[in-house]
C-alpha positions, -999 to +999 in steps of 0.1 A: -143+870-735-120+870-705-096+899-701-059+892-700-054+912-668-070+899-635-097+921-621-094+934-585-121+909-575-102+880-590-069+891-573-087+892-540-100+856-545-065+844-554-048+862-525-074+848-501-068+813-513-030+816-510-030+835-477-010+818-450-019+820-413-004+806-381-025+775-382-016+766-418+021+776-413+025+754-382+006+725-398+029+726-429+060+730-408+051+700-386+043+680-418+078+688-432+094+676-400+073+644-400+084+637-435+120+640-423+111+613-398+120+633-367+111+618-333+077+623-317+095+640-288+110+665-312+075+673-327+062+679-291+093+701-285+082+723-315+046+725-303+058+735-268+080+763-283+050+777-303+028+776-272+053+795-250+060+820-278+023+828-282+017+829-244+045+854-239+035+875-269+001+879-253+017+888-219+037+915-236+007+928-255+021+920-289-011+913-308+004+896-338+004+862-354+037+843-354+041+848-391+038+886-386+066+889-360+096+911-368+132+909-355+124+935-329+095+915-316+118+884-312+143+906-294+116+918-271+106+883-263+142+873-256+146+903-232+115+892-214+128+856-211+161+869-197+144+882-167+132+848-155+149+820-175+184+805-177+204+810-208+202+773-216+164+774-214+162+805-237+185+788-262+164+757-262+133+778-270+152+796-298+162+762-313+126+753-315+115+786-331+143+793-356+137+762-379+100+773-382+109+806-396+136+792-418+110+768-432+086+797-439+114+816-456+122+787-479+086+785-488+086+822-495+058+827-471+077+855-453+091+887-466+118+885-440+129+859-415+127+876-381+152+851-366+178+853-393+201+876-373+191+862-339+219+842-324+219+818-295+229+835-262+264+831-250+266+809-219+294+803-195+308+768-199+303+749-167+320+719-153+292+694-151+288+672-121+294+634-122+290+607-096+319+597-073+325+560-065+312+565-029+280+580-042+275+552-067+280+527-038+255+545-016+228+543-042+235+507-051+235+496-014+202+515-008+185+498-037+198+464-026+184+468+009+149+476-004+144+440-015+115+448-039+112+442-077+110+479-085+142+486-065+160+456-081+149+468-116+161+504-107+195+490-096+199+471-129+191+502-149+214+523-128+243+499-134+235+497-171+235+534-175+269+536-158+282+505-177+274+517-212+267+555-211+234+550-230+206+575-228+176+568-206+152+567-236+176+542-254+177+521-222+139+519-217+134+510-253+157+479-251+139+447-260+150+411-249+163+403-284+186+433-284+209+416-259+234+392-275+260+381-249+283+411-243+268+430-272+238+453-268+221+467-299+206+502-294+177+505-318+160+536-305+188+562-307+185+600-307+199+603-343+178+572-355+210+553-362+214+519-346+247+512-328+263+485-306+276+490-270+294+464-250+284+450-216+309+442-188+309+407-174+292+419-142+265+436-163+259+405-184+253+385-152+230+411-136+209+413-168+207+375-169+193+374-134+169+403-141+155+386-172+147+355-152+130+376-125+111+396-152+097+364-167+079+359-200+054+386-208+031+397-237+058+421-249+096+421-252+105+454-235+132+447-210+124+471-183+088+470-169+066+487-143+046+468-117+017+464-142+042+446-165+040+475-190+070+493-204+087+516-178+085+552-188+113+578-187+098+602-161+090+574-137+126+562-136+140+597-134+119+606-104+127+573-087+164+579-092+160+615-078+142+602-047+167+574-042+197+599-043+179+622-018+173+592+005+210+585+004+218+620+015+234+630-019+231+667-024+239+669-061+211+664-087+213+628-098+198+619-131+203+594-160+223+621-178+247+624-149+253+587-152+260+592-189+286+619-180+301+597-153+306+569-179+323+594-203+346+608-176+357+574-164+362+561-200+385+590-208+405+587-175+410+550-183+425+559-217+396+556-242+401+578-272+375+605-280+367+589-314+357+555-298+338+573-271+318+593-296+308+561-314+298+544-281+278+574-269+261+578-303+274+613-310+275+624-346+304+648-341+334+651-317+322+686-308+293+670-289+316+645-272+338+673-258+310+682-233+313+647-218+351+644-216+360+673-194+385+664-167+375+678-133+395+692-105+421+668-090+417+646-121+430+674-143+461+677-120+467+640-122+465+640-160+488+671-162+514+653-141+515+624-167+531+646-194+566+640-205+593+657-183+616+676-205+636+692-177+666+670-183+670+685-218+676+720-205 
């Protein structure tokens, strides 16, 4: 007859079966994110965060699994990162790590969440660069003179990013059927919510010409490479960087700089932040604030538009 109490041997069997290790913990965490339908790029982001954390633990001689780390271990890692990395980079890594430990805490696989009291590092708010009209013209003129399909395509993308403020990933996932006159449906958004942006008349005409040059292919992706496959993000980013350097532009030019330029010009022309948040695909106005800063002389111009109350005193 079986005893009511478990024997030591039986307890060891149960503990061994329920024991969690890094491999299982990461697998279950990624599974939970997948079930939430997060993007593939986000899954890769988590894996990269785990890889860097393990690498630096090894460098520091901390011979522990991720599930065994303490708050002091995490603090030691952060102090190591502070010697070589920017605050924004460190915060990005912490954003990849903290959800993992919160998940393990929810599953009761941890006695204590080592990141529970770990906050993101404070960073100085910087005025982000945007493109000036003369810089935009330099890039456009340079691409026009090249007289090749890749340069014409790059020009169309460059204009589209400035015309709508969409993200480069959203741009390169556009398919022919997503364009409906002046309306462009963004289907592959960061927050997985479709939205509509609006094309200027000039942009509509440019896209019409591009579609004719592109021709009919075996797929419907709008922007293609020279092998007629879908153009990838990194290829366009690098081509835009090379183009800006060839034009003698010193600042870092990227698709995100185009997005900030769109936001800045929209605000200066009187667009309200609520409408801008919708067009940019932001879920909160807090995010939009980073794109609607008014720079330098523009701030002075806006300040001078205020009501003059001097006559009342």
